[in-house]
Residue, then its C-alpha position, 0 to 999 in steps of 0.5 A: m238310709h232307707n225309710e224302713a230302716a230308719s223307722s225300725l230305729e225310731v221304735i227304739r227311740q220311743a221305747d217305754p223307759g219304765r221297762p227293758f226294751v230289747v232288740a236282738q240282731l242276727g246276720q246270715s246267708l239266704d240258707g240260714r248259715i252264720a258261719t262256714p263249717t270252719g267258723e269263718s263269718r266275716w263278712i257274710n253281710r255287706d256294708c249297709a247291713l254293717d252300718h245298720l248294726h252300728r246304728l243299732r249300737a248307737e241307739v242302745d244303752a248296752v250291747v250284750v253278747g255271750i262269752g262264745t262270741v268274745i272268744a271266737d270273734d274278739p269283737l270291739l262292740n263299739v260304734r265306729r261306722i257312724p258318728l255318734t250324736q252329741k247326746r249319745t255315748q259309746p254303749a256299755r259292753v256286756v259279756i254273759d260269762p257264767s264261768g269266768r272265761l273272759p280273757a284279760t286280752a279281750k278287745i271289749l276291755n279296750f278303754d274308751g270310756a264305756d262301761v264293760l260288764a261281765i255277767n257271772a254265775h254266783d258259783c263262778t270262782n274265776p275273777s273277771p278282768c272288769n266289773t261284774l254282775t252275779i246271777e244264780r245259775g240254773s239247770d240250763g245256765l243264766c236266766p235271760k229274764a234275770i240278766l235283763e232285770a239286773l241290767f235294768a236295775r243298773g240303769f240299762n234300759k235299751l239293750l242289743i243282744e248281738g250274739g251269738a246265735h245261741t245267745v239270741s235263741r235263748f233270749i227268743d225262747a225266754g220271750v224277752i225280745d221286743r224286736l228281732h232284726i235279721l239281716f239276710a245277705p244274698l249268699i248261699i253257703g250250703s253248709g256250716q253253722t245255723g242261726i236261730n235254733l228254738l225249742p220245738v213247737g208241735e204245731l205251726s199255730r204255736a209258731l211265732r208269726p211276727p208282724t214284720k217290716v222288710c227293707v232292701l238295703v242299697d247293696g242287696d242285703v235285706l233287713f227283716d224287722c220282726d216285732l216279737s212282742g206283737a207275735r207273743a201277743n197274737l199267740a196269747t189270743k189264740 
């Protein structure tokens, strides 16, 4: 593994255990697409990027996705491409599912010893096929900060927000992402679904400009490890 990619994992290992540490990950093409117009997204990124994603999963306590990702892609969300060390277990799998849409056939429910948790709104009337946490529903859905507080209280300190792009964007807008890992594939799709989509800023001076480490992976994909907590600190001093 490249030294820069390895150092990005070390940041997670050294995270303060006294608060949630949150990493978000997104894979996309050079022109910022995460899928074609028909929704096809496998595989935009190549093997080294997928290996990096599984290394991220191996370092966190829980992998978090939105219900849209589960319904569209039916992911496993476990660690498969790299061996787990003796000190690590499969991360918990968490789906943000305000209205209880998680199907009983979803692959994240496959038993492998890992916890599976659905986060429902308080007013959800559909029972989930797994354990649940309930969060008050706001005007724009479930609050990312409230979700993290509930997961931290449950013992999940290190969290990976893996998708989809809407979920990652909401957590960035909420100011709760510490590191953002964007994996660019040398691929131009030209149309289709875009990645990060944040609330608008009126001036470039208010845009996030994170301290960033860049690593070219062996097979050509490029990792941008963006320090969003550093970017917010820089904005606060302006």
